[in-house]
N, C-alpha and C positions, 0 to 999 in steps of 0.2 A: 224459101223465098223471104228476103231482105224487105225489114218494110223501112222507107225512105224518112218516115215521119219527125219532125222531132220533137223532143220535147221538152214544154216548158213549165215552170215551178214559178210558183210564189211563195213566198212567204211571209208569216206575219208574225213576228215573234216566235212561239213553239210551234205555230199553224203552219203546215207545208200543204199546198196542193199542186200535184200535178198531172197535165193531162199532155193527149199529143194534138201537135199543130196540123191540121188537115189544109185542104185546099178550101173546105167551106169556113175556115175558121177568118175572121176578120181583125178580133182585137180581144184583148182584155184590159179591164177600168176596176177600182176599188172605189165603194161609196161606202163613208162610214164602217169601215173594216170588215166590208162585204166586197168579195170577189166575184165580180160579173166577166164571165166568157161571152162574145157576143160571135154567132156562126151564122150562116144562110144556107137556106136550101140552096140546090142548083138550080130551080126555076128563078129564084129570086136574083142571084148573079146574073142569070142569062137576061133578067128584065131590066137589070140595070146598065150591062152592055148594048140593049138595044135603045136604050133612052141615052146612053152616052155620061153616065152619073156615076162618080164615083162612089164606090163600098164606103169610102170614109167619110163622104159625105151624110150618109145614110147613118155610119156608126156615132158621130158627132150629133148628129138628131138626137140619138138615143141617149147617149150619154147627158145630152144637155138636160134629161128628166130628171137626173139628180137622185135626192134621197125617195121620190116617188116610186122608183123603179123598188127600193126597200116593198113598199107597198103591193106594188103588184105580180112581187114575186109569189109563185102558186097558189095565185088566184082564179086559175083557169078561164082568163078571159084574152080577149084579143084586145090587144092596144092600136090602134092606129095614130100615126102622125102624119098630118098636112102639112106639107112642105109650100106653099105660096110660090116661092120664089122659083122651085123647081119646077113646080105643075104637079107634084107626085104625092102617094101616101106611101107611107110602109107600112104594112102590117106585121105585128109579131106577137110571142108570147114570151113568158119569161117560166119556165119551171127550174127550180134547186139554183138559182144565182145564173143560170146559162138562158141568154137572150136567142131566142130561135125566130132570126125575117123570115118571113113564111114568102112573102110576095111584095112588089112594087106594081103601085097600079097608079093610071093617070089621071088624078082627080085634083088634087091640091087642094082648096079649100071647099070645092064641090060634090064634096063626100056625102052619099047618101046610105043608110044601111034601114034593112025594115026593122018593126017594131019589136019583131021577136030576137034578131041578132044585139037590139040595142042593150039587152039585159046582161049581155057575154061582152060588149063591145067598149073599151073604152077610149075615144079620141082627144089626144092632143094637139098642140098649133106647136109649127116649130118656123123661128123667125131669125135669120142669121142678122145680126145688128151691124152697122155700117160704123167703122172705126173712123175718128178723126170732127 
């Protein structure tokens, strides 16, 4: 059976990284010479469809964390980005420079987590700035 997934290749100097682009792949980006790939669980994609929110909006909120993403890589914590404008919170983790979007919830700024979970969760805010 033939695999129809496309192969994507990143090159930085002598460093080459190849991977397959599947339906769950949202995008790839570079932070300080580190290549991040962003993928989503099927559940998170369904939550975005239900809320009529573009996966690229969520992708942009993750990219906006910039150099913090390098710190968060392989820290075994969930990161939550509250987006007040859209009234959602994106929950993801980063392992080996792969951002895995776990779910999207309807919370925005009103995110509450238990004390036990707080040690394993990082909360960030995302705000789109108006131009002009």
